[in-house]
C-alpha positions as CSV (number, residue, x, y, z in Angstrom):
1,X,26.7,-119.6,73.4
2,X,30.2,-119.8,74.7
3,X,32.5,-122.6,73.8
4,X,34.2,-124.6,76.6
5,X,37.7,-124.1,75.3
6,X,39.3,-120.6,75.4
7,X,41.7,-119.5,72.7
8,X,45.4,-118.6,73.3
9,X,46.3,-115.0,73.5
10,X,48.2,-112.3,75.3
11,X,47.5,-111.6,79.0
12,X,44.8,-109.0,79.5
13,X,45.5,-106.1,81.9
14,X,44.0,-106.6,85.4
15,X,42.0,-103.3,85.1
16,X,40.5,-104.3,81.7
17,X,41.8,-101.2,80.0
18,X,41.7,-101.3,76.2
19,X,44.3,-99.8,73.7
20,X,43.3,-96.4,72.2
21,X,43.0,-98.1,68.8
22,X,39.7,-99.6,70.0
23,X,38.1,-96.2,70.0
24,X,38.9,-95.5,66.3
25,X,35.7,-95.4,64.3
26,X,33.5,-96.3,67.3
27,X,30.9,-93.7,66.3
28,X,30.2,-95.7,63.1
29,X,29.7,-99.1,65.0
30,X,26.8,-100.4,67.0
31,X,27.4,-101.6,70.6
32,X,25.7,-104.6,72.0
33,X,26.0,-106.7,75.1
34,X,25.9,-110.5,75.6
35,X,25.2,-111.9,79.0
36,X,26.4,-115.5,79.5
37,X,24.4,-117.4,82.2
38,X,26.5,-120.6,82.6
39,X,24.0,-122.8,84.4
40,X,22.1,-125.9,83.2
41,X,19.9,-128.4,85.1
42,X,21.5,-131.2,83.2
43,X,24.4,-131.4,80.7
44,X,23.2,-132.5,77.2
45,X,25.5,-135.1,75.6
46,X,26.3,-133.0,72.6
47,X,27.0,-129.8,74.4
48,X,30.5,-128.2,74.4
49,X,29.5,-124.8,75.8
50,X,30.9,-123.3,79.0
51,X,28.1,-124.5,81.3
52,X,27.8,-126.0,84.7
53,X,25.3,-128.1,86.6
54,X,24.8,-127.6,90.3
55,X,27.3,-130.3,91.2
56,X,30.0,-128.6,89.1
57,X,29.9,-125.1,90.5
58,X,32.5,-125.7,93.3
59,X,32.6,-122.4,95.2
60,X,30.1,-120.5,93.0
61,X,26.4,-120.0,93.7
62,X,23.6,-119.3,91.2
63,X,22.0,-117.0,93.8
64,X,25.0,-114.6,93.6
65,X,25.3,-114.5,89.9
66,X,23.2,-111.4,89.1
67,X,25.3,-109.3,91.4
68,X,28.5,-110.7,89.9
69,X,27.4,-110.0,86.4
70,X,26.4,-106.4,87.3
71,X,29.9,-105.9,88.7
72,X,31.2,-106.6,85.2
73,X,28.6,-104.4,83.6
74,X,29.9,-101.5,85.7
75,X,33.5,-102.4,84.9
76,X,32.5,-102.3,81.2
77,X,31.1,-98.8,81.6
78,X,34.3,-97.6,83.3
79,X,36.6,-99.1,80.7
80,X,34.7,-97.7,77.7
81,X,34.4,-94.3,79.3
82,X,38.2,-94.3,80.0
83,X,38.8,-95.4,76.4
84,X,37.2,-92.2,75.1
85,X,35.1,-94.1,72.6
86,X,32.0,-92.4,71.2
87,X,29.2,-92.6,73.8
88,X,26.7,-95.3,72.6
89,X,23.5,-96.7,74.0
90,X,23.1,-100.5,73.5
91,X,21.3,-101.5,70.3
92,X,20.9,-105.2,71.5
93,X,21.2,-107.3,74.6
94,X,21.3,-111.0,74.5
95,X,21.1,-113.4,77.5
96,X,22.4,-116.8,76.5
97,X,23.9,-119.9,78.1
98,X,23.5,-122.4,79.5
99,X,19.9,-121.7,80.5
100,X,19.3,-118.1,81.5
101,X,15.8,-118.9,82.6
102,X,17.1,-121.2,85.4
103,X,17.6,-117.9,87.2
104,X,14.5,-116.2,88.7
105,X,12.9,-113.8,86.3
106,X,13.6,-111.0,88.8
107,X,17.4,-111.7,88.5
108,X,17.3,-111.4,84.7
109,X,15.2,-108.2,85.1
110,X,17.6,-106.8,87.6
111,X,20.6,-107.5,85.3
112,X,18.8,-105.8,82.5
113,X,17.9,-102.8,84.7
114,X,21.6,-102.5,85.7
115,X,22.6,-102.6,82.0
116,X,20.1,-100.0,81.2
117,X,21.3,-97.7,84.0
118,X,25.0,-98.1,83.0
119,X,24.6,-97.8,79.2
120,X,21.1,-96.9,78.3
121,X,19.1,-98.8,75.6
122,X,18.5,-97.4,72.1
123,X,15.0,-96.8,71.0
124,X,13.5,-100.1,69.9
125,X,16.5,-102.0,71.3
126,X,16.3,-105.8,70.8
127,X,16.5,-107.6,74.2
128,X,16.5,-111.4,73.9
129,X,16.8,-114.3,76.3
130,X,17.3,-118.0,75.4
131,X,15.0,-120.4,77.3
132,X,14.4,-124.1,77.5
133,X,10.7,-124.9,77.0
134,X,10.4,-126.6,80.4
135,X,12.0,-123.7,82.3
136,X,9.3,-121.0,81.9
137,X,5.6,-120.4,82.2
138,X,3.4,-117.5,81.2
139,X,3.9,-115.8,84.6
140,X,7.7,-116.0,84.2
141,X,7.5,-114.6,80.6
142,X,5.2,-111.8,81.8
143,X,7.9,-110.7,84.3
144,X,10.5,-110.7,81.5
145,X,8.3,-108.6,79.3
146,X,7.6,-106.1,82.1
147,X,11.4,-105.9,82.7
148,X,12.0,-104.8,79.1
149,X,12.7,-108.1,77.3
150,X,11.4,-108.0,73.7
151,X,12.2,-111.5,72.4
152,X,12.6,-115.1,73.6
153,X,14.5,-117.9,71.8
154,X,13.3,-121.4,72.7
155,X,15.6,-124.3,72.4
156,X,13.1,-126.7,70.6
157,X,15.8,-128.7,68.8
158,X,13.3,-131.4,67.6
159,X,9.7,-132.5,67.8
160,X,10.6,-136.2,67.8
161,X,11.0,-137.9,71.2
162,X,13.8,-140.3,70.2
163,X,15.9,-137.5,68.7
164,X,15.5,-135.4,71.8
165,X,16.5,-138.5,73.8
166,X,19.7,-138.9,71.8
167,X,20.5,-135.2,72.4
168,X,19.5,-135.7,76.1
169,X,17.1,-132.8,75.9
170,X,14.6,-133.1,78.8
171,X,11.5,-131.1,77.5
172,X,8.3,-132.6,76.1
173,X,7.9,-131.5,72.5
174,X,4.1,-131.1,73.2
175,X,5.1,-128.1,75.4
176,X,6.3,-126.0,72.5
177,X,2.8,-124.7,71.5
178,X,2.1,-123.8,75.1
179,X,5.3,-121.7,75.7
180,X,5.0,-120.0,72.2
181,X,1.4,-119.0,73.0
182,X,2.5,-117.8,76.4
183,X,5.2,-115.6,75.0
184,X,2.8,-114.2,72.4
185,X,0.3,-113.5,75.1
186,X,2.7,-111.2,76.9
187,X,3.9,-109.5,73.8
188,X,7.3,-111.2,73.2
189,X,8.6,-112.0,69.8
190,X,9.5,-115.7,69.4
191,X,12.4,-117.6,67.9
192,X,12.7,-121.4,67.8
193,X,16.1,-123.2,67.6
194,X,16.3,-126.6,65.8
195,X,19.2,-129.1,65.4
196,X,19.4,-131.5,62.5
197,X,21.7,-134.4,61.8
198,X,21.4,-136.2,65.2
199,X,22.4,-139.8,65.0
200,X,19.3,-141.9,64.2
201,X,17.3,-139.0,62.9
202,X,15.7,-139.7,59.5
203,X,14.6,-137.2,56.9
204,X,11.0,-137.9,57.9
205,X,11.9,-137.1,61.5
206,X,13.4,-133.8,60.4
207,X,10.4,-133.0,58.3
208,X,8.1,-133.7,61.3
209,X,10.2,-131.2,63.4
210,X,10.0,-128.6,60.7
211,X,6.3,-129.0,60.3
212,X,5.8,-128.7,64.1
213,X,8.0,-125.5,64.2
214,X,6.3,-123.8,61.3
215,X,2.9,-124.6,62.7
216,X,3.8,-122.4,65.7
217,X,4.3,-119.4,63.5
218,X,7.4,-118.1,65.2
219,X,8.9,-114.8,64.0
220,X,12.3,-116.4,63.6
221,X,13.8,-119.9,63.2
222,X,17.4,-121.2,63.4
223,X,18.4,-124.6,62.1
224,X,21.9,-125.8,62.9
225,X,23.6,-129.0,61.8
226,X,24.8,-131.0,64.7
227,X,28.5,-130.7,65.3
228,X,30.1,-133.5,67.3
229,X,32.7,-131.8,69.5
230,X,35.7,-133.7,70.9
231,X,35.4,-134.3,74.6
232,X,31.6,-134.5,74.7
233,X,29.6,-137.5,75.8
234,X,28.1,-137.9,72.3
235,X,31.6,-138.0,70.8
236,X,32.5,-140.8,73.2
237,X,29.3,-142.7,72.3
238,X,30.1,-142.5,68.6
239,X,33.7,-143.6,69.2
240,X,32.5,-146.6,71.1
241,X,30.0,-147.4,68.4
242,X,26.9,-146.9,70.6
243,X,25.4,-144.4,68.1
244,X,26.2,-143.7,64.5
245,X,28.1,-140.7,63.2
246,X,26.2,-137.8,61.5
247,X,25.8,-138.4,57.7
248,X,27.0,-135.4,55.6
249,X,24.8,-136.3,52.6
250,X,21.8,-136.7,54.8
251,X,22.5,-133.4,56.5
252,X,22.7,-131.7,53.1
253,X,19.3,-133.2,52.2
254,X,18.0,-131.9,55.6
255,X,19.2,-128.4,54.9
256,X,17.6,-128.3,51.5
257,X,14.4,-129.6,52.9
258,X,14.5,-126.9,55.6
259,X,15.1,-124.2,53.1
260,X,12.2,-125.3,50.9
261,X,9.7,-125.8,53.7
262,X,10.6,-122.6,55.4
263,X,10.3,-120.6,52.2
264,X,6.9,-122.2,51.6
265,X,6.0,-121.3,55.2
266,X,6.8,-117.6,54.8
267,X,10.3,-117.5,56.1
268,X,13.2,-115.9,54.3
269,X,16.8,-116.8,54.9
270,X,19.2,-114.1,55.9
271,X,22.1,-116.1,57.2
272,X,23.2,-119.7,56.4
273,X,21.4,-121.1,59.4
274,X,18.7,-118.5,60.1
275,X,15.3,-117.5,58.7
276,X,12.8,-114.9,59.7
277,X,9.3,-113.8,58.7
278,X,10.4,-110.3,57.9
279,X,13.5,-108.1,57.9
280,X,12.4,-106.6,61.2
281,X,12.4,-110.1,62.8
282,X,16.0,-110.9,61.9
283,X,18.2,-111.3,65.0
284,X,19.9,-107.9,65.2
285,X,22.2,-109.2,67.9
286,X,23.6,-112.0,65.8
287,X,23.8,-109.8,62.8
288,X,26.1,-107.5,64.8
289,X,28.5,-110.4,65.1
290,X,28.4,-111.2,61.4
291,X,28.9,-107.5,60.4
292,X,31.8,-106.7,62.8
293,X,30.1,-104.4,65.2
294,X,31.2,-104.0,68.9
295,X,29.9,-106.1,71.8
296,X,30.9,-106.7,75.4
297,X,30.4,-110.2,76.7
298,X,29.5,-110.5,80.4
299,X,30.1,-113.7,82.3
300,X,32.4,-116.7,82.7
301,X,34.1,-117.6,79.4
302,X,32.2,-114.8,77.6
303,X,34.0,-113.2,74.5
304,X,34.0,-109.5,73.6
305,X,35.0,-107.4,70.6
306,X,35.5,-103.7,70.6
307,X,37.3,-101.9,67.7
308,X,39.5,-104.9,66.6
309,X,40.3,-105.9,70.2
310,X,39.0,-109.3,71.2
311,X,39.1,-110.8,74.7
312,X,37.6,-113.6,76.7
313,X,36.9,-114.1,80.4
314,X,38.1,-116.8,82.7
315,X,35.9,-120.0,82.4
316,X,34.8,-121.1,85.8
317,X,32.1,-119.1,87.7
318,X,34.1,-119.2,90.9
319,X,37.2,-117.7,89.2
320,X,35.0,-115.1,87.5
321,X,33.5,-114.1,90.9
322,X,36.9,-114.0,92.6
323,X,38.4,-111.6,90.0
324,X,35.4,-109.2,90.3
325,X,35.4,-109.4,94.1
326,X,39.0,-108.0,93.9
327,X,37.9,-105.2,91.6
328,X,39.8,-106.9,88.7
329,X,38.8,-107.6,85.2
330,X,37.7,-111.2,84.6
331,X,39.5,-111.2,81.2
332,X,41.8,-114.2,80.8
333,X,43.4,-113.2,77.6
334,X,43.0,-111.0,74.5
335,X,44.3,-110.3,71.0
336,X,44.5,-107.1,68.9
337,X,43.5,-108.0,65.3
338,X,45.6,-106.5,62.5
339,X,44.0,-105.1,59.4
340,X,44.6,-108.3,57.4
341,X,43.0,-110.5,60.1
342,X,40.0,-108.3,60.3
343,X,39.6,-108.4,56.5
344,X,39.8,-112.2,56.5
345,X,37.3,-112.4,59.3
346,X,35.0,-110.1,57.3
347,X,35.2,-112.5,54.4
348,X,34.4,-115.4,56.6
349,X,31.4,-113.8,58.2
350,X,29.8,-111.6,55.6
351,X,29.7,-114.4,53.0
352,X,27.2,-116.2,55.3
353,X,24.6,-113.4,55.2
354,X,21.9,-112.6,52.6
355,X,23.3,-109.1,52.0
356,X,26.6,-110.8,51.1
357,X,30.2,-109.5,50.9
358,X,31.3,-106.5,48.8
359,X,33.6,-107.9,46.1
360,X,36.0,-105.0,46.6
361,X,36.9,-106.4,50.0
362,X,38.6,-109.3,48.2
363,X,42.2,-109.4,46.9
364,X,42.6,-109.0,43.2
365,X,43.4,-112.7,42.9
366,X,40.3,-113.7,44.8
367,X,38.0,-111.4,42.7
368,X,38.9,-113.6,39.8
369,X,37.8,-116.7,41.8
370,X,34.2,-115.3,42.0
371,X,33.7,-116.1,38.3
372,X,34.7,-119.7,39.0
373,X,32.3,-119.8,42.0
374,X,29.4,-118.6,39.8
375,X,30.2,-121.3,37.2
376,X,30.1,-123.9,40.0
377,X,26.7,-122.5,41.1
378,X,28.0,-121.5,44.5
379,X,27.6,-117.8,44.1
380,X,24.6,-115.8,42.7
381,X,25.5,-114.3,39.4
382,X,23.1,-111.3,39.5
383,X,24.4,-110.3,43.0
384,X,27.9,-110.5,41.7
385,X,27.1,-108.1,38.9
386,X,25.9,-105.7,41.6
387,X,29.3,-106.1,43.3
388,X,28.5,-108.6,46.1
389,X,29.2,-112.2,46.8
390,X,25.9,-113.9,47.8
391,X,25.7,-117.6,48.2
392,X,23.3,-119.8,46.4
393,X,21.6,-122.7,48.3
394,X,24.3,-125.0,47.1
395,X,26.9,-122.3,48.2
396,X,25.3,-122.2,51.6
397,X,25.8,-126.0,51.9
398,X,29.5,-125.5,51.0
399,X,30.0,-122.1,52.7
400,X,33.3,-123.2,54.4
401,X,34.7,-124.3,51.0
402,X,33.7,-121.1,49.4
403,X,35.5,-119.1,52.0
404,X,38.6,-121.1,51.6
405,X,38.6,-120.4,47.9
406,X,38.1,-116.7,48.5
407,X,41.0,-116.5,51.0
408,X,43.6,-118.8,49.5
């Protein structure tokens, strides 16, 4: 997912070239690719991602998007070749949005084929697309599998109609078993995405959604607390008193319920908001973000990171297409991260995962804080003795506070 607001940064060069520092150590890092498909049939009231409905495109066309994205794929190949980084095939490819499956399956397949031709895919590469349950059928999924996709992530969000209505999700929850079965039939791994803490959602509602999700036996499940972003329709509804605000205590109860039910259902947590049935079914693409690997983000507003250089593309599809039509990089800005910033970001990200953060990454002062976090039941004592900071369930609930204490 790509946020609607871009960060501030330095201007990016029009040819997209990267500083030579980005090549340092590249042979020890994986390379992945994220493809942002910024189209949605309707805009959900809580959504703050860089997405556009048909009436918002103003000069851009969905039918042209695959060719435009492939132009950036070829640009990425040239830039990385000119950089002199170690040649790397892609370990993961992830199509997100928006709703990638609003495009014809042949367009997604054509983009993947172009990515494969430009970079190559590693053996057993993970290739995922997000999908709304009402945007695919078995024939569509069969085309994806034939094109080389290995995994589909369905935006289930909830099994309760009034919760979906508040979120302005359009699918029928009864469709979830059908699309999961269809994906299984064509050989795709399945992930389900859930949201908890929607205004008006009770603990029983959330339990019902979890039960429904677990019954489908997906390989992977994500559960995210609803964040009310400024500027969204939902934020305006809350401000006017039309719906209530999310309840932090209730959200904590919902998280603990999810963790308990998923554990009983055979899912193990591996990141604060993510569970899988086995190590093999963890999202390798998302793990690459959390462990500081390299990735190139294709599409309007997409973010990239290679060797400590982070950049982001122009937001609107028309501006994105215009840049590429002129053989220019669509990058709007970038920043080169210094060693201390990279260390701080490593603390922020690796404390969230099951493998944890090596304690020796911390400053001497912060290492003493670990003992306090153990006493507060926020960090696992046994893992700390092995030299790693691993969050307890309580620590996962207060992950941001733990990071603040480790970085103060």
